[in-house]
Every structure is written in structure tokens, then in C-alpha cells.
C-alpha positions in Angstrom: 98.3 117.2 108.6 96.8 115.4 105.6 95.1 112.2 106.6 96.7 109.0 105.2 94.0 107.0 103.3 95.9 103.9 102.1 95.5 101.9 105.3 92.5 99.9 106.5 91.6 99.0 110.1 93.5 95.7 110.0 96.6 97.6 108.9 96.2 99.9 111.9 95.8 97.0 114.3 99.0 95.4 112.9 100.8 98.8 113.4 99.7 98.9 117.0 101.1 95.4 117.5 104.4 96.3 115.8 104.7 99.5 117.8 104.1 97.8 121.1 106.7 95.2 120.1 109.2 97.9 119.4 108.6 99.7 122.7 108.9 96.6 124.8 111.4 94.4 123.0 113.5 96.6 120.8 114.2 100.1 122.2 115.5 98.8 125.6 118.2 96.8 123.8 119.3 99.2 121.1 122.5 100.5 122.8 123.7 97.0 123.6 122.9 95.8 120.1 124.9 98.8 118.7 127.9 97.7 120.8 127.6 94.0 119.8 127.0 94.8 116.1 123.9 92.7 115.7 120.5 92.0 117.3 119.9 89.0 119.5 119.0 85.9 117.6 115.8 85.7 119.5 114.7 89.0 118.0 114.2 87.2 114.7 112.3 84.3 116.2 110.0 86.7 118.1 109.4 88.6 114.8 108.5 85.3 113.2 106.1 84.4 116.0 104.3 87.7 115.7 103.9 87.5 112.0 106.3 90.4 111.3 108.5 88.4 109.0 107.5 87.7 105.4 103.9 88.9 105.8 103.2 89.0 102.1 104.3 85.4 101.5 101.6 82.9 100.8 100.2 80.9 103.7 101.4 77.7 102.1 105.0 78.8 102.9 104.3 80.2 106.4 103.4 83.8 105.5 100.1 85.6 106.0 99.4 86.3 102.3 98.7 89.9 103.0 99.5 93.0 100.9 102.6 95.1 100.9 101.1 97.8 103.2 101.9 95.4 106.1 105.5 95.5 105.0 105.3 99.3 104.8 104.1 99.4 108.4 107.0 97.2 109.6 109.4 99.6 107.9 107.8 102.7 109.3 107.8 101.4 112.9 111.2 99.8 113.0 113.4 101.7 110.5 113.9 104.6 112.9 115.3 102.1 115.4 118.9 101.5 114.3 117.8 100.6 110.8 116.2 97.3 111.9 113.3 97.8 109.5 115.8 97.6 106.6 117.2 94.4 108.0 113.7 92.9 108.1 112.7 94.2 104.7 115.9 92.7 103.2 114.9 89.4 104.6 111.1 89.5 104.0 110.6 91.8 101.0 113.7 91.3 99.0 115.2 87.9 99.5 112.0 85.9 100.2 110.3 87.3 97.0 113.3 86.3 94.9 113.0 82.7 96.2 109.2 82.7 95.8 109.2 84.1 92.3 112.2 82.3 90.8 113.1 79.4 93.1 112.5 75.8 92.4 109.8 74.0 94.5 112.6 72.3 96.5 114.1 75.7 97.4 110.8 77.2 98.3 109.7 74.3 100.5 113.1 74.2 102.2 113.8 77.9 102.8 110.6 79.9 102.9 108.9 78.4 105.9 112.1 78.7 107.9 112.4 82.4 106.8 108.8 83.0 108.0 109.6 81.7 111.5 113.0 83.5 111.7 114.9 80.2 111.9 116.6 81.1 108.6 117.7 84.6 107.8 118.1 85.9 104.2 120.6 88.1 102.6 121.1 89.6 99.1 124.8 89.3 98.0 125.4 91.7 95.1 128.1 94.2 96.2 131.8 93.3 95.8 135.0 95.2 96.5 135.0 96.4 92.9 131.3 96.4 92.1 128.5 98.3 93.9 125.9 100.2 92.1 127.3 98.8 88.8 125.8 95.3 89.0 127.3 94.4 85.6 130.8 94.7 87.1 130.5 91.7 89.5 133.3 89.3 89.3 131.9 86.3 91.3 131.6 83.4 88.9 129.4 80.3 88.7 130.9 77.7 86.4 128.6 74.9 85.2 129.5 71.4 86.3 127.7 68.1 86.5 124.6 68.6 88.6 125.1 72.2 89.3 127.6 75.1 89.5 130.8 75.9 91.3 130.6 79.4 92.7 133.8 81.4 93.4 134.2 85.0 94.5 133.5 87.4 97.4 130.9 89.9 98.5 131.1 92.9 100.8 128.6 95.2 102.7 126.1 92.4 102.9 123.1 93.2 105.2 122.2 90.2 107.3 125.4 88.6 106.0 126.9 87.3 109.3 123.7 85.6 110.4 122.3 84.6 107.1 121.2 81.0 106.4 120.6 81.7 102.7 121.9 84.3 100.4 120.7 85.3 96.9 124.1 85.5 95.2 124.7 87.4 92.0 127.3 85.7 89.8 128.5 85.6 86.2 127.6 82.5 84.4 128.9 84.0 81.1 131.7 86.5 82.0 131.9 87.7 78.4 128.3 88.6 78.0 128.1 91.6 80.4 124.6 92.0 81.8 123.3 89.1 79.7 125.7 86.7 81.5 124.4 87.3 85.1 122.5 84.6 87.1 121.1 84.4 90.6 121.6 81.5 93.0 120.1 80.6 96.4 123.3 79.7 98.3 122.8 78.2 101.7 125.4 78.9 104.4 125.7 75.2 105.1 127.2 74.5 101.7 130.9 73.7 101.9 133.1 76.6 100.8 130.6 79.3 101.9 132.5 81.3 104.5 131.5 84.5 106.4 134.0 87.2 107.2 134.0 89.6 110.1 131.1 91.8 111.1 131.9 95.1 109.5 132.3 98.0 111.9 130.1 100.8 110.5 129.8 104.4 111.7 126.0 104.0 111.8 123.4 101.3 111.6 125.6 99.5 114.1 122.9 97.0 115.2 122.4 96.0 111.7 124.4 92.9 110.9 126.7 93.6 107.9 129.5 91.3 106.7 131.8 90.0 104.0 131.0 86.7 102.3 133.4 84.4 100.6 132.8 81.5 98.1 135.5 79.0 97.4 134.4 76.2 95.0 130.9 76.2 96.5 128.9 73.5 94.8 125.4 74.8 94.2 122.9 72.3 92.8 121.0 73.2 89.7 117.8 73.3 91.8 119.3 76.4 93.5 119.5 78.4 90.3 116.9 81.1 90.5 114.9 81.3 87.3 116.8 80.8 84.1 120.6 81.0 83.6 121.9 84.4 82.4 118.5 86.1 83.1 119.5 87.4 86.5 120.1 91.0 85.6 116.5 91.3 84.3 115.2 89.8 87.5 117.2 92.3 89.6 115.9 95.2 87.5 112.3 94.0 87.8 112.5 94.1 91.6 114.4 97.3 92.0 111.5 99.8 92.1 109.9 98.1 95.1 113.3 97.8 96.8 114.0 101.5 96.3 110.6 102.5 97.5 111.3 100.6 100.7 114.3 102.8 101.3 112.2 105.9 100.7 109.6 104.6 103.1 112.2 104.1 105.8 113.7 107.5 105.1 110.5 109.4 105.6 109.6 107.4 108.7 113.1 108.0 110.2 113.0 111.7 109.3 109.6 112.1 111.0 110.7 110.3 114.1 113.8 112.6 114.4 111.6 115.6 113.9 109.1 114.5 116.6 112.0 113.9 119.0 113.3 117.4 118.4 109.9 119.1 118.8 109.6 117.4 122.2 113.1 118.4 123.1 112.6 122.0 122.0 109.6 122.3 124.3 111.5 121.1 127.3 115.0 122.5 126.8 115.4 126.1 128.0 117.8 128.8 126.8 117.9 132.4 128.0 115.0 131.6 130.5 112.6 130.3 127.9 111.9 127.1 125.9 114.0 126.7 122.8 110.7 126.3 120.9 109.8 129.9 121.7 112.5 131.3 119.5 111.3 132.3 116.1 114.2 130.6 114.3 113.4 127.3 116.0 109.7 127.5 115.1 110.3 128.5 111.5 113.0 125.9 110.9 110.8 123.1 112.4 107.9 124.3 110.4 110.0 124.0 107.2 111.0 120.4 108.1 107.5 119.4 109.1 106.2 120.7 105.7 108.9 118.8 103.7 108.2 115.6 105.6 104.5 115.9 104.9 105.2 116.5 101.2 107.5 113.4 101.1 104.9 111.3 102.9 102.2 112.2 100.3 104.6 111.3 97.5 105.6 108.0 99.1 102.0 107.0 99.8 101.2 107.7 96.1 104.2 105.5 95.1 102.9 102.8 97.4 99.5 102.9 95.7 101.3 102.3 92.4 103.4 99.5 93.8 100.3 97.7 95.1 99.1 97.7 91.5 102.5 96.7 90.1 102.6 100.1 88.3 105.6 101.7 90.0 108.1 102.5 87.3 111.9 102.6 87.8 112.1 106.4 87.2 109.5 107.3 89.9 111.1 104.9 92.3 114.5 106.5 91.7 112.9 109.9 92.4 111.5 108.6 95.7 114.7 107.0 96.8 117.0 109.9 96.1 114.7 112.7 97.2 113.5 111.1 100.4 116.9 110.0 101.6 118.4 113.4 100.8 115.5 114.9 102.9 116.2 112.5 105.7 119.8 113.5 106.0 118.8 117.2 106.0 116.1 116.7 108.6 118.3 114.8 111.1 121.2 117.2 110.7 118.9 120.2 111.4 117.4 118.3 114.3 120.7 117.4 115.8 121.7 121.1 115.7 118.8 122.0 118.0 120.0 119.5 120.6 123.3 121.3 120.9 126.1 119.4 122.6 123.7 116.7 123.7 123.0 115.9 120.1 126.5 114.7 119.7 126.2 112.2 122.5 125.7 108.5 121.5 123.1 107.8 124.1 120.8 110.4 122.6 118.5 109.0 119.9 119.0 112.0 117.7 122.8 111.3 117.5 122.2 107.7 116.4 119.6 108.9 113.9 122.2 111.3 112.4 124.9 108.6 111.8 122.3 106.1 110.7 120.8 108.4 108.0 123.9 108.8 105.9 124.0 105.3 104.5 120.5 105.7 103.0 122.0 107.8 100.2 124.4 105.1 99.3 122.8 101.6 99.4 120.1 100.5 97.0 122.0 102.4 94.3 123.7 105.7 95.1 121.7 108.9 94.8 123.9 109.9 91.9 122.8 106.7 90.1 119.2 107.6 90.9 119.6 111.0 89.2 121.2 109.3 86.2 118.2 107.0 85.9 115.8 110.0 86.1 117.9 112.0 83.6 117.5 109.3 80.9 113.9 110.3 80.5 114.4 114.0 80.1 
């Protein structure tokens, strides 16, 4: 295997801590969390105590002020566990940066320290019943009034939605201006008119809190407008390469975890009086998957190097997101097949990995959208 060269000793020490946390305080609860549709609230507070939340945020706001490689480690260690890495990355590396980059001082002082401790959970509210990958099609509106805005509309498929204390809400401030009429708002769940719908029952990623959000005449003060009015679409596009790289990171880590589970299983499981791993088809197929995971890891690590220098472009990020998530789905499907009937049993990790993988090709922009982005540069 090619040695990874992007991490320092302090990164590896952090990885060991996150891995130990996962073994002791996450894995034993996964089946229960799947049934309940969310993790325990204490999970977030413990992550805050350990410095797992918002690690790149400046110390002034409760973070550690470290680089994004620490965020990458959280994803790699927790993404294979019911998609929990994606929940944390949504909170720490998507929502928190929007507030940090574009929020008023009042919003930053109020929300960011509580996000770092896990007291307040963040969500990104873009998708609507009629608007997913096409952000310009959102119908939620924010009408300017004295002292702020009245927000009306609904959102669906919102990660961390049921437990969120603050949501970055995408709304139209100028409905006739298409992309040039979109603004972002930090909407707190305590604001009157902000209502949460049911926890959505998904076929996979069951422990990941996903919900509908409703806004009925929610008064949002001007201080909670993120950045400038009607500039929201540009802000979203600026952050998308890093967001999509996070999905690719999670995909490779989850695929590798599924592969390692399967190699161990194939060593132990016997068929026709010999281990399944002794069959040539098994060895060759696992060799193919291991090679492809290695290729993906090298590409993702290179993309991460670019992201650390703020040089990751949208096209390369789209390549990483689509190719790595396609690969993840291929890997877990092949790996489940080697488990036979046991691979279809929910208590087996490979079965959960199989259903969890499928959403990766949808959220963050469907893989068809990724290919369209790539094709524009042909």
C-alpha cells in the first residue's frame, strides 16, 4: 500500500483518540440509534468535550484553530458508522464556516461557541420538495420588513434538522432574479414560526437525524442575514468544492471499511471445506476492489492537498464526489455478495454499509449533476 504523507504526528494522535471514542462510545449503540432514528444528545456533547466538533474554528469561538486534516480524520473514522461523520461534518465543516465567514459578530458570538461544545447543532436548509440539486429553484422567501425579514417556506431532507438549534436557510429575497436573488440566513430554532416536522424514515443512514423544516412568518433580524443580500448563491458555490470533497472522503473511508470487514469474513467463513478467501474468484475480486480503493485514496489525498491551499476547483471536486461515491456503492455491493445470506441481515455491519452507501450518490448534488459540471470543461 502507498504510504499516506499528508498527516503529521499530531494528526495521528488525534486519529487514535477519535478511533478509541468510536470503539467505546459509538459502535455499541449503533443498532439502537438506527431504531430511534437519531443519536443520543450526549453524543454531541461528548464530541464537543473531546474537540471533535468544529476543530478548524478559531479558538476565540471555542474551536482549536487547526487545519482541515483534522476534519478529514473525523470523517474517515466516523463516516463508516451509520454516516455519523457526515452529520458531524455538516455541523462543523459546512454550517459553522458559513456563520464564521459571513455571520455578524452577534451571530458568531452567540452560535459558534455553543456549536463547538455540542450545545447547539447546526443544519443546512437548502432542499425543498421541488428543489434539490437545482438551488436556483428554491421557493422559500424572505421578505424585508422593518428590522429584518419574514421567512416563509419549507425544507426537506435536512441533515441534523430535527435536533438543530440553528439552520443556514437558503431563501429568495428577490424571486424574479433567479440565482441573483438568493440570500442566506442564520435561523435559530427558538424563533417563533420555526417548526420541525417528523424525523424522516430513510432506508439507510438511519441513525443520522433527517427532518422537514417549516417556516411560517419567521421574523429573522437583519443581524442574522449572512453576508450581503442576494449574494447567497455565490457563497454556496464558493463552499461547494470542500463540501463535495468531504463526501468523497467519507465514501473512500466507508468503502475501505467494508472491504476490510469482508477480507476478515472471507478468511473465517468456510465453503466446500475451505475458507472463502481460498477461492480464486474471491481473491481476484477483492484484489480489484483493494486496487480501486487505493487509487481513490491517492486522488482524494491529492484533492485534500489542494483544498488546504484553497486551490480545489469545482470540476475536480465534482470528479472526486461522483467517482468515489460510485466506487463506494460498487465496493459494498460486491462485499455484501461475499457474505451470502448473512450479508442481508441488519445486524451485520456489511448490510448497514450497503444501504448507507446509496445516498452518497444523491446528496451534495447528484452524480448526474457532477458529470454535467465536469462536461462543461470538455
